C-alpha positions in Angstrom: 0.0 0.2 -0.2 1.3 3.5 -0.8 1.0 6.2 1.8 0.8 10.0 1.2 4.2 11.6 1.3 5.2 15.4 1.9 4.2 17.8 -0.8 1.3 20.4 0.3 1.7 23.6 2.0 0.6 22.5 5.6 -3.3 23.6 6.4 -3.7 26.0 9.7 -3.8 24.2 12.7 -7.1 22.6 13.5 -6.2 19.9 16.3 -3.1 20.5 18.6 -2.3 17.4 20.7 1.1 18.3 21.5 0.8 19.1 24.9 -2.0 20.2 27.5 -0.1 23.6 27.6 -1.7 24.9 24.6 -5.2 25.7 25.7 -6.2 29.0 25.2 -8.1 30.9 27.6 -12.0 30.7 27.3 -14.1 33.6 26.6 -15.4 33.4 30.1 -11.9 33.1 31.4 -11.2 36.4 29.7 -14.1 38.1 30.9 -13.1 37.1 34.6 -9.5 38.4 34.1 -10.7 41.4 32.6 -13.1 42.2 35.7 -10.2 41.0 38.2 -9.7 43.2 41.3 -5.7 43.9 41.5 -2.6 45.5 43.5 0.8 44.9 43.8 1.6 41.5 44.6 5.3 42.6 45.6 3.9 44.8 48.1 1.9 42.0 49.2 -1.6 43.8 48.3 -3.2 42.0 45.4 -6.4 40.8 46.7 -7.0 38.3 44.0 -3.4 36.5 43.8 -4.0 36.1 47.7 -7.7 34.7 47.3 -6.0 32.2 44.2 -2.9 31.2 47.2 -5.6 30.6 49.9 -8.2 28.7 47.7 -5.4 26.3 46.2 -4.0 25.6 49.7 -7.6 24.9 51.0 -8.2 22.4 47.9 -5.2 20.6 48.5 -4.9 20.6 52.3 -2.3 23.2 53.1 -1.7 26.1 55.0 -0.9 28.5 52.4 0.1 29.0 48.9 2.3 31.1 46.9 1.6 31.9 43.3 4.6 31.8 40.7 4.8 32.6 36.9 5.8 28.6 36.1 6.1 25.4 36.8 9.6 25.3 36.6 10.0 28.1 39.1 7.9 26.6 41.5 9.6 23.7 41.8 13.1 25.3 41.8 11.9 28.0 44.6 10.6 24.8 46.5 14.2 22.9 46.0 16.1 26.0 47.1 13.6 26.3 50.1 14.1 22.8 51.3 17.8 22.6 50.4 21.1 24.5 50.9 24.3 24.6 49.1 25.8 21.4 48.7 22.7 19.4 49.8 21.2 16.7 47.4 17.6 15.8 46.5 16.6 12.3 45.3 14.8 12.4 42.0 13.6 10.2 39.1 15.6 10.1 35.8 12.4 11.4 34.0 11.3 13.6 36.5 10.7 17.3 34.9 12.4 19.1 38.0 15.6 17.0 37.1 15.6 16.3 33.4 13.4 19.0 31.9 14.4 22.2 34.0 17.6 23.4 32.7 19.5 22.0 35.5 18.0 24.7 37.6 18.7 23.0 41.0 22.2 22.6 40.4 23.2 25.7 38.2 21.3 28.3 40.5 20.8 26.5 43.9 24.1 24.2 44.1 21.7 21.5 44.9 22.8 18.2 43.7 20.6 15.7 41.9 20.9 12.1 42.6 18.7 10.6 39.7 17.3 7.2 40.0 15.6 4.7 37.1 12.1 4.5 37.3 9.8 1.6 37.3 7.6 0.4 34.9 4.6 2.4 36.7 6.9 5.5 37.2 7.8 5.1 40.7 10.9 4.9 42.1 11.8 1.5 43.8 12.2 1.9 47.7 15.0 -0.2 47.7 17.0 2.1 45.4 15.6 5.0 47.2 17.2 3.9 50.4 20.3 2.9 49.1 21.0 6.1 47.5 20.7 8.3 50.6 24.1 9.0 51.8 26.0 8.5 55.1 26.3 11.9 57.4 30.1 11.8 55.9 31.8 14.8 54.8 32.8 12.9 51.4 29.3 13.1 50.6 26.5 15.7 49.9 23.9 15.7 52.4 20.8 14.1 51.3 18.1 16.2 52.4 15.1 15.9 50.0 12.6 13.4 48.0 11.1 15.0 45.1 8.4 12.9 43.3 6.2 13.5 40.2 2.2 12.5 40.0 1.2 12.2 37.3 4.6 11.4 35.4 4.6 10.6 32.1 0.6 10.1 32.1 0.8 7.3 34.9 -0.7 7.9 38.3 1.5 6.6 41.0 0.0 3.9 43.4 -1.4 5.5 46.6 0.1 2.6 48.8 3.4 3.4 47.2 3.2 7.0 47.8 2.6 6.3 51.5 5.5 3.6 51.4 7.8 6.4 49.9 6.8 9.1 52.3 7.2 7.2 55.4 10.8 6.2 54.2 11.7 9.6 53.7 10.2 10.4 57.2 12.2 7.6 58.6 15.5 9.0 57.2 14.6 13.0 58.2 14.1 14.1 54.5 11.5 16.7 53.2 9.6 15.7 50.6 8.1 17.5 47.6 5.7 16.8 45.3 5.9 18.1 41.3 2.2 18.2 41.0 1.6 19.8 38.1 -0.7 17.3 36.8 -1.8 16.1 40.3 -5.4 16.9 39.3 -5.5 14.5 36.5 -4.1 11.8 39.2 -6.8 13.0 41.5 -9.4 12.4 38.5 -7.9 9.0 37.7 -8.2 7.7 41.5 -11.7 9.0 42.2 -10.2 11.1 45.1 -10.1 14.9 46.2 -7.0 16.5 45.1 -6.2 16.9 48.9 -5.8 13.0 49.0 -3.2 12.8 46.2 -1.3 15.9 48.2 -1.4 14.5 51.5 1.9 13.7 53.4 4.1 15.9 51.4 6.1 18.7 52.8 5.3 20.9 49.6 3.7 20.5 46.1 3.6 22.2 43.0 0.7 22.9 41.4 0.1 24.0 37.6 -2.8 25.9 36.6 -1.8 26.2 32.8 -2.1 22.3 31.6 -4.9 20.6 32.3 -6.7 23.8 34.1 -6.4 25.9 31.0 -5.2 28.9 32.4 -2.4 31.0 30.2 -0.2 31.2 32.8 0.9 30.0 36.5 1.4 27.7 39.5 0.5 27.5 42.9 3.1 26.1 45.6 1.5 24.9 48.6 2.9 24.1 51.8 3.4 25.4 55.7 3.4 29.3 56.2 6.7 29.1 57.7 8.1 27.5 54.2 6.3 29.9 52.0 7.8 33.0 53.9 11.1 31.4 52.7 10.0 30.4 49.5 8.6 34.1 48.6 12.5 35.5 49.3 13.2 33.1 46.8 10.8 33.8 44.3 11.9 37.7 44.4 15.5 36.7 43.7 14.5 34.4 40.7 12.5 37.4 39.4 9.1 35.8 40.2 7.7 38.9 41.7 4.9 40.0 39.7 2.8 43.4 40.0 -0.7 43.5 39.2 -0.6 39.6 39.0 -4.4 39.6 39.9 -5.4 39.4 36.3 -3.6 35.9 35.9 -4.3 35.0 39.0 -8.1 35.5 38.5 -7.8 32.9 35.3 -6.3 30.4 37.6 -9.5 30.9 40.1 -11.7 30.7 37.0 -9.8 27.1 36.1 -10.4 25.8 39.1 -14.1 26.8 39.6 -14.9 25.7 35.9 -12.2 23.8 34.4 -11.4 21.4 37.3 -14.5 19.5 37.6 -14.6 18.7 33.8 -10.6 17.1 34.0 -12.0 13.7 33.7 -13.4 14.5 30.3 -9.6 14.5 29.0 -9.3 10.7 30.3 -12.7 9.7 28.6 -11.3 11.6 25.0 -7.5 9.7 25.7 -9.3 6.4 25.9 -11.8 7.0 22.8 -8.7 8.5 20.9 -6.4 5.4 22.2 -9.2 3.0 20.7 -9.4 4.6 17.6 -5.7 4.6 16.8 -5.3 0.8 18.0 -7.5 0.1 15.0 -4.3 0.5 12.7 -1.9 -2.4 12.8 1.3 0.1 12.0 0.2 2.2 15.4 0.6 0.4 18.9 -0.7 2.4 21.7 0.4 1.8 25.3 -2.2 1.8 28.0 -3.9 5.0 28.9 -4.4 6.0 32.5 -4.9 9.8 32.0 -4.8 12.4 29.0 -1.7 11.2 27.7 -1.0 8.8 24.8 2.3 7.5 23.7 1.8 5.7 20.2 4.8 3.5 18.7 4.6 3.9 14.8 6.0 1.3 12.3 9.3 2.8 11.2 8.6 2.4 7.6 5.6 4.8 7.7 6.7 7.3 10.8 8.1 10.1 9.2 4.9 10.0 6.2 2.7 9.5 8.8 3.9 12.6 10.8 4.0 14.7 7.7 1.0 13.9 6.8 -0.7 14.7 10.5 0.9 18.2 10.0 -0.6 18.8 6.6 -3.7 18.1 7.9 -3.4 20.2 10.7 -2.9 17.9 13.6 0.0 18.5 15.9 1.8 16.0 17.7 4.9 15.3 19.6 7.3 13.0 17.9 7.7 10.6 14.7 8.3 7.2 15.2 7.6 7.3 18.9 4.7 9.7 19.4 3.1 11.6 22.6 -0.8 13.0 22.0 -2.2 14.8 24.9 -5.8 15.6 25.4 -6.9 18.7 27.0 -9.8 21.5 27.2 -9.4 22.4 23.6 -9.8 19.0 21.8 -13.5 17.5 22.4 -15.2 14.0 21.6 -15.8 16.0 18.1 -12.3 16.9 17.4 -11.0 13.3 18.8 -13.7 11.7 16.0 -12.4 14.0 13.3 -9.0 13.7 14.1 -9.8 9.5 13.8 -11.3 10.2 10.6 -8.2 11.9 9.0 -5.9 8.9 10.3 -8.1 6.5 8.7 -7.9 8.4 5.4 -4.1 7.9 5.6 -4.2 4.3 5.9 -7.2 4.0 3.3 -6.6 6.4 0.2 -10.7 5.5 -0.5 -11.2 7.5 2.5 -9.6 10.7 1.5 
C-alpha cells in the first residue's frame, strides 16, 4: 500500500495534541480576568493573588500557597527552600524537575540531584531510594529531600507506593516535595479529592496552565513558614509580579470551572487510544489519564507525521509519538482526527 508523502503546504492548525499546555483562555476566563481586582503583589496587596493562593491551599489541604509564573520556577523555589548549597535531592531520571528544567537546582541552587531509574509504573523503587541516601560523612553531599512527580508520563503513582515512599523519607529525616503539575489528573483518575493526592508531602507544586487551561502560572503550597522563605527565593529569581491578579483570576476561574471537567480529557484520551489502536501500524500503550504514547511502524513514521501536520493535526514525536488531550480538543475533535488518520491508511477515504 502506498501512503501520502510530504508535498502540500501545511493547513492551519485544527487540533493540537502536542501538550495540554497549548490551551487558550476561554471567553469566560478572559471576561473574569478583565474584571479582576488587582493590587501590587510584590507589596503583598493584590487581593486576587491572595485569594488564589488561599483557595489552592485549602483545596489541597495545606496552610498556604504562593503564586509563581511557571511550574519550573515553582519547583526550583521549592528545592531551594528545602535544600542548602551542597545538599542533595533524590529524584527520578525522567522527573521534570531533573530532566526538563535546565538543571536549575544545580546551576542556581548549588543542589546536587541524585537521579534514579523509574519502575514501569513511574515509581522509584524503595530499595533504590533507601540505598541512595548518603551517610552523614563529609565525603558526601547531604541527602535532604525526596522529590516525586504525580502524574509522571501520564501515569498515576500508586497511592500505596506514595505512602511507603513518604514513610521512608520520614524515617531518614528527609523533606518531601511533589511536582504535582498534573496532580489534578491523578486525582480525577483515582476518583479522590486533590488533597488526598497531596497528603503527606511537605510541599506541592500545582500547575494552572496545563489541564486547567489557564494561560500562566503555578501555585506552590506548604506550611506558612516554608512559604515565607520561598517568597524570598521567588523574588530573587525574578518571580515577583505586580498586578498579577489578572493572571491569578484566570487560575481561580480554572479551579471553579475547568477542574470539575478534567476527567473528560481522560475519556477522550481513551476514545483516541481505541481509535488509533485499530491500525496495525500503530501500537498504543495503555492509557491512564490524558496522555497517549504511540509507537509507529518505522516504515511509515515520517510520512505519517508529515501527513498529520499537513492536515492541521499537531503531535509530538515521529516514530515514538505523544498525544495529549485537553480542554481544547473535545470528543468531536477526536472523531475528526480519527477520520483523518483513517484516510492516511485507506486512500479511498480521502
